[in-house]
N, C-alpha and C positions, 0 to 999 in steps of 0.2 A: 611680574606678581607673583608670588611663591605660596599655594594653598596648598596645607597639608592635613592628613587627612588622621585623625586620633583613634582608632577601633576600639579600642575598650577589651577588655579584659574576656569578656563575654561573648560579646559580636564577633569576635576575632575567632574565639575557639570551636563557640557552640552555634551560633548563628551567623556564618560567612555571607549567608546571603542579604542579609542586612547590608553590611556595608557596601557590598558590589553593588547593592542598588543605588546607593547615597552617590556612589561613585558614578556609578552611568550616566545618571540623573545630572549631578553637576557636571560632567564631561559633556554632555548635550552643549552647556550653553558657554564651550568654549574657554576655557579655566585650565590652567598648568597645575593639575594636580601631582600630588606625591605622598608615596608612605614611607617616611623613614623608619627604617629596620629596626635603628635602636633603640624605639619607645617598646616601654614594657608597663605594669598598671602602677594606674596612676598613686595608689597608696592607700585608696579609703577604708580597705579591712581592715589594715594597720588602723588606721590613725581611728576608726570609730570602736576601736577594740580597746585605744590607750597606749597602742605602741610607736607611739611618735618618731623618736628613733630609726625605727623599720621604717615607716611613711617616708621617712625623708633620705632615705637608700633610695628609694624608689620614684622620689618626688625631684630628684636631682637624672635620672637616668631621661624625665619627662622632658624635666627642662633643658638639658643639653639636649636633646633629641629636637626640639623644637624653637630652637636659638635662631635659626634664620629664615624662619618661615614668616610671610606676614599675614598669615592666615593659618589659622586650626581648627578646625571642622568635627563636629563628633557626633553620634548617635544615642548619646545615652546625657540626659540631664544631669543623670546623677555624676557620673564621672568629671562631666564640664563644670557642675559646681565642686566638685573635690579640688580644683586648680584654685579656687578662692579661698583655699584654706592654706593656702602654700606660702604668702605673706607673714599668718601667724610663725607657721612650721619655721621660717627662716630668718624671723624678727631678727636676731642677732647674727644671722651671716650677711654681711654688706652684697656682697656680690651675689647671692643665690638670692635673697631677699630684691633685688633691682630686675633679675632676670623672671622672677614669681609676678611681681606687678604686669609686664612685659604680655607673660604669656597668659594672665588674666585677660588684657584687655582687646586681645589677639582671636580668644577663643570664642566660642559658639557652638551650642547646639545647632543641630540641622536643619530645624525650620525656623529657627531665629534666624540665619546669613540665610538662607533660602529667603524669607522675606524680606527682613530688616537692612539688611546688607548689599543682595541685588535687586532686590523689590519689584521677585517673581510672584505672583500667588496664583497664577491657573498655569502649570505646566503642561496641559492638553491632555488630561488622563481621563479616561473614558472609566468607571465601574458600576455595574450596574445592581449593587448591593445593598441590603438593609444592616447600617451599620452602627457601632455606638465605639463612644471613646473614654477611655480613663485617662485621667491627668496626673500622671506620677508626682509622685510629693517634692522632690526636689528643684524636676524643672514646673511646674507650675506657681511653688511655693515661693522658693529658694532664686529659680532661673527668672522668675514671672513672664516665664512661659505657659500663654494663655489664650490669645486672641490667634496669634503666627500659625496655629494646626489647625486653627477654623478655618481662619482664614483660606488655608491651602482646599482642605475637605471640601468648603462652600462651592469653587472650581470645579470638581471634578465632577461630568457628567454621568449621571445617574445614579448618584450616590445619593442615599436615604439615611441621613444623621439621624439616631433617634438619641434621644438625652438618657444616662444614665442615672439612673436613681443615686442619692447623694457621692457623687462621683467624684468629689474632693479627698474623700475619704480613702486611709491607705489601705493600703490591700495586706499588709500585715508584713510582706517579706524583708524588708528593712535589711537587707543582709545580714551582720553576725546577729539580728534582732531574733530572726528564723530560726537560728539553732539553738540561742543561748532561752528565749522564748518561745515554743515550741507551739505549746497548748495555747495561747493568748494570738497569735501570730493563725495557728488557724484557726480561729476561730475565725479574725478577722480574715482571711479571705472565702470559707464559706460563705459572709454574709459580701463581700464582695460579688461573690458568685452567684449568690442569690441576686442581686438586682442588677447582672450582665443574664441571667435567665430571662429575667423578667422583661426586661427589654424587644424579646422574640428577636432581637437581632444577630444576620448570619454569620457578622465578622468582627471580633473585638480588636479595636487598636489602638495604638499607644505611640509613646517616643522611648520608653526606657527598658528595654530587653528581659533585664532582671525581675520588674514588676511583670513585664509580661508572659517569662517565662513560670512565677508564682500562681496565677492565675487562669493561663492554661493547664499547667501540668494538675489544678483542684478542677478543671473543668472535663480534664480527659478523665480522674479517677470519678466524677460522677457521670460520664457517658456521655456528655453532652457533645452535639458534632459542632460547636459554634468555631470559626476559624478566628487564630488571631495572628497578628499580623505588625507589626513597625509600620509606622505611618510613610520611609522611606518605598521599603515594599509596595505596601499600596497603592503609592504615585508611580512608581516604576511599571507595575505589575498591567497598569492600567491604564501608559503610556504605549506601549507594549499592545494592549486591547486594540488601541485607538488606531494605529498603526496597521494592525492588522487589519481593522473594518475599512483603513482608506485605499487597500493594496487591493 
């Protein structure tokens, strides 16, 4: 079984530790993991801006890169859901429409794959910290990823999960939205930051580095010391801590 990693632009260029944490965690289950080097941007920035022809160029590279994969795993709900748009992009191109439907069916966000495909909810991690969770819009609303991260965090020894007030409110990033409507975006992330601070959590965790980057930047601007992590990072760090404890 060939399982491919779809790293996504943001994680690959700015937060590589997210992808390496995900890969190292999955590798512990004896999976045959690979990274097709021809993969590039999924096309979401162009698609959301209305430049569909440009989006199709990126989409073709993704479709070709993962043609031979049995499963495709991504640390981003946003980029994972972009693949669901490929069927509309290629509705008039039978060859790529077929590839788009196949790729959609075999592509999973990280926690979806871990819980729903592998059936794993306890990775054996320990993380003795007070944590709050931000459910990013694309992952929770469009992909329906809601219970999976909760199941994983509930099995982490020592982790105290504190509910985030108005958790499902958007953080205001929205990709190009944050650039085109900066004032509205700034107000939204300020509100999100208020709620994160209200929890008195040590760590904010999520599933999409675009949203986490936005919130983390705002918290740093306010001088807050709250650590911001992708769930894959938390699980792998917690697993390493458990191994050190047992050594």
